[in-house]
C-alpha positions in Angstrom: 22.8 12.5 26.5 26.2 14.3 25.7 29.2 12.9 24.4 29.9 11.4 27.9 26.7 10.4 29.9 24.4 7.6 30.9 21.0 6.8 30.0 19.2 3.1 29.4 21.8 2.8 26.4 24.9 2.5 28.7 28.0 4.9 29.0 29.9 6.6 26.0 33.4 7.5 26.5 36.0 9.0 23.9 39.7 10.2 23.4 41.5 11.9 20.9 45.3 12.1 20.7 48.0 13.5 18.3 51.6 12.5 18.1 54.0 14.8 16.4 57.7 15.1 15.8 59.8 17.4 17.6 63.5 17.4 17.8 63.5 14.1 16.3 61.2 12.4 19.0 57.9 11.7 18.6 55.7 13.5 21.5 52.1 13.7 22.7 50.9 16.9 21.6 47.4 16.8 21.8 45.3 15.3 24.0 41.4 15.6 24.7 38.9 13.0 26.2 35.4 12.7 27.7 34.5 9.7 30.3 36.5 6.8 31.2 39.2 6.9 28.7 42.8 7.8 29.7 46.6 7.4 28.3 48.6 6.3 31.2 51.5 8.7 29.9 53.9 8.4 27.1 56.8 6.1 27.0 59.9 6.1 24.9 61.6 2.7 25.5 63.5 2.8 22.3 66.4 4.8 20.7 66.7 6.5 17.4 67.7 4.3 14.2 69.0 5.8 11.1 66.4 8.0 9.0 63.9 7.5 11.9 62.5 9.1 14.9 62.3 8.1 18.5 58.9 6.4 18.8 56.3 7.4 21.1 54.6 4.3 23.1 51.2 5.3 24.0 49.3 2.9 26.5 45.3 3.6 26.1 43.4 2.8 29.3 40.1 2.1 29.9 39.5 2.3 33.6 36.1 0.2 34.2 38.1 -2.7 32.1 34.9 -3.7 30.1 31.9 -2.6 28.4 28.5 -3.4 29.6 25.3 -3.3 27.2 25.1 -0.1 25.5 28.8 1.3 26.3 30.7 2.8 23.3 34.2 3.9 23.0 35.2 6.2 20.3 39.2 6.4 19.6 40.9 8.8 17.5 44.7 9.0 17.1 46.7 11.0 14.6 50.4 10.7 14.0 51.5 13.8 12.5 53.9 13.9 9.4 57.4 12.1 10.2 56.4 10.8 13.7 56.0 7.2 14.9 53.8 5.9 17.4 53.1 2.5 18.8 49.8 2.3 20.8 48.7 -0.6 23.3 46.7 -1.0 26.2 47.4 -2.8 29.6 44.9 -5.6 29.6 42.2 -7.2 27.2 38.8 -5.4 26.7 35.8 -7.5 27.9 32.5 -7.0 26.4 30.0 -8.4 28.9 26.4 -9.9 28.2 23.6 -7.9 26.5 20.8 -6.5 28.5 17.6 -6.6 26.8 16.4 -3.6 25.4 20.0 -1.9 25.3 22.0 -0.8 22.1 24.9 -3.0 20.9 28.3 -2.1 22.9 30.6 -0.7 20.5 34.3 0.1 19.8 35.0 2.7 17.0 38.8 3.6 16.4 40.2 6.2 13.7 43.5 6.4 12.8 45.2 9.1 10.6 48.6 8.8 9.7 50.8 11.4 8.0 53.6 11.6 5.4 56.6 9.6 6.4 54.8 8.8 9.7 54.6 5.1 11.4 51.8 3.7 13.1 51.7 0.5 14.9 48.6 -0.4 15.9 48.7 -3.1 18.8 45.9 -3.3 21.1 45.6 -6.1 23.6 42.8 -8.6 22.7 39.0 -8.3 22.8 37.3 -10.9 24.9 33.3 -11.2 23.6 31.4 -13.0 26.2 28.6 -15.4 25.7 25.4 -13.3 24.9 27.3 -10.0 24.2 26.5 -7.8 21.1 29.3 -6.1 19.8 30.3 -3.7 17.1 33.7 -2.9 16.5 35.7 -1.0 13.7 39.0 0.4 12.9 39.4 2.9 10.3 43.0 4.0 9.1 43.7 6.8 6.5 47.2 6.6 5.4 49.0 9.7 3.5 51.1 8.5 0.4 54.5 8.0 2.3 52.9 6.7 5.6 53.9 3.1 7.0 51.3 1.3 9.3 51.0 -2.1 10.8 47.9 -3.5 13.1 46.9 -6.4 14.9 43.4 -7.6 16.4 42.9 -10.5 18.6 39.1 -11.3 19.2 38.0 -14.0 21.6 34.5 -15.6 21.4 33.3 -16.6 24.6 35.8 -17.5 27.6 37.3 -20.7 26.4 39.5 -20.9 29.7 36.1 -21.3 31.4 34.6 -23.7 29.0 32.2 -20.6 27.8 31.6 -21.0 24.2 29.8 -18.3 22.3 26.4 -19.5 21.9 24.5 -16.4 21.8 24.8 -12.7 20.8 26.6 -11.2 17.8 29.8 -9.8 16.9 30.3 -7.2 13.9 34.5 -6.1 13.4 35.3 -3.9 10.3 38.8 -3.2 9.5 39.2 -0.6 6.8 42.3 1.0 5.6 42.6 3.9 2.9 44.9 5.6 1.3 44.4 8.7 -0.9 41.1 8.8 -0.2 40.6 5.2 -1.7 40.1 2.0 0.3 42.7 -0.5 -0.1 41.9 -3.2 2.2 38.4 -3.7 4.1 37.5 -6.8 5.8 33.9 -7.1 7.7 33.7 -10.4 10.3 30.4 -10.9 11.3 29.3 -13.5 13.5 26.5 -14.9 15.5 26.2 -16.7 18.8 25.5 -20.5 18.1 26.2 -20.1 14.3 27.2 -23.2 12.4 30.2 -21.4 10.9 31.6 -21.2 14.3 32.1 -24.9 14.5 32.3 -25.7 10.6 35.6 -26.3 8.8 34.3 -23.7 6.1 34.1 -21.3 9.1 36.1 -21.2 12.3 36.4 -24.8 12.7 35.6 -24.7 16.6 38.7 -22.5 17.2 37.4 -19.5 19.7 40.1 -17.1 18.9 40.3 -14.9 15.5 43.7 -13.2 14.8 44.4 -10.7 12.1 47.6 -8.8 11.5 48.2 -6.2 8.6 50.9 -4.1 7.3 51.6 -1.4 4.6 54.7 0.4 3.6 54.9 3.7 1.7 52.9 3.8 -1.5 54.9 2.8 -4.4 57.9 2.0 -2.7 59.9 -1.0 -4.0 62.0 -1.4 -0.8 58.8 -1.3 1.5 57.1 -3.9 -0.8 60.5 -6.1 -1.0 60.6 -6.1 2.8 56.5 -7.1 3.1 57.3 -9.5 0.5 60.1 -11.1 2.3 58.3 -10.9 5.6 55.5 -12.9 3.9 58.1 -15.8 2.5 59.9 -15.8 6.1 56.6 -16.6 7.9 55.3 -19.2 5.7 58.8 -21.1 6.2 58.0 -21.5 9.8 56.7 -24.8 10.9 54.0 -23.6 12.5 52.3 -21.9 9.6 50.7 -23.3 6.6 48.7 -26.4 5.8 51.3 -28.9 6.9 51.1 -27.4 10.3 47.5 -27.7 10.6 47.3 -31.3 9.5 49.5 -32.1 12.0 47.0 -30.5 14.8 48.5 -27.1 15.0 46.0 -24.1 14.7 45.6 -22.5 11.0 48.3 -19.6 10.3 48.9 -18.2 7.1 50.6 -15.2 5.6 50.0 -13.6 2.0 50.2 -10.4 0.0 46.9 -8.5 -1.1 48.4 -6.3 -3.4 50.6 -3.7 -1.1 49.3 -5.1 2.0 50.6 -7.9 4.0 48.0 -10.1 5.9 48.7 -12.7 8.5 45.9 -14.6 9.9 45.5 -17.2 12.8 43.0 -19.2 14.5 43.9 -20.3 18.1 42.6 -22.2 21.1 43.4 -19.2 23.7 44.6 -15.7 23.6 47.6 -16.5 24.7 48.3 -18.8 21.8 47.0 -15.9 19.4 49.4 -13.2 21.5 52.1 -15.6 20.7 51.2 -15.3 16.7 51.1 -11.6 16.9 54.7 -11.6 18.2 55.9 -14.0 16.0 54.5 -12.0 12.9 55.4 -8.6 14.4 58.8 -10.0 14.8 59.5 -10.8 11.5 57.5 -7.8 9.9 59.1 -4.7 12.3 62.8 -5.3 11.5 62.0 -5.8 7.6 59.8 -2.9 7.4 61.0 -0.1 10.2 64.4 -1.0 10.6 63.3 -2.0 14.3 63.7 -5.1 16.2 60.6 -6.4 18.2 60.8 -5.9 21.6 57.6 -6.7 23.8 56.2 -3.3 25.2 56.6 -3.5 28.8 52.8 -3.3 29.8 52.3 -6.8 27.9 54.4 -8.7 30.6 53.1 -7.0 33.7 
């Protein structure tokens, strides 16, 4: 099987996009794809701000809407020097129950962010059905003066239907590099039915996991100060911290790990995790990027 085709292992598809700066506006300057992966079209819903280009919003579309056993998606995005790209999708991605003898379903994403460029990686959630076997990864490589933020929302089972993640497995890797050296690496590895899913030392019975991360330009005191202020503001919220959890809320926290802001949450539903994402983005984006956080239109349609 080539880059796009089908065998007993499922379908494979890939897409590669490049966003560059042209006359003060970030534009889609390169695009290639194989199989059922598309970009709806570029959007420019925002204007310019002092010192920054007009961002390009890309909506990545996987027409089938889900992955069956053995399917694989490859995504590569380059944000060239000085450009600004926000990428998202029209709906949550579903990973269906595994079929005996097939390979794991996989989604592998790679982002390259040039000097002075900005990446906002904000896909919709991923719903991992009971019995699914999924491998997902994001590797982001940032130039020294690049800024980037991202958020992943992962649902185990289908809580709205009462389905738990009783069997299957999930492997989810987030890996961020700067100057060819890793600055953040996290691997979430879970098996369906594992005691950690319900344990207070694990997920505590919450079926949704959310991770938001953000980095400023390397060694920039203003960016590091912005991330520190974002962390402080988030932890002052009534729905963050140990007190909120003890009062019956879902666990939420924000911290700085060296140059990386990390906000984490467990949630009871995808909608609750989306509210967390918006809350964090609404604080981080203005402080780090000087732009208000306005929901992409595709999130509300």
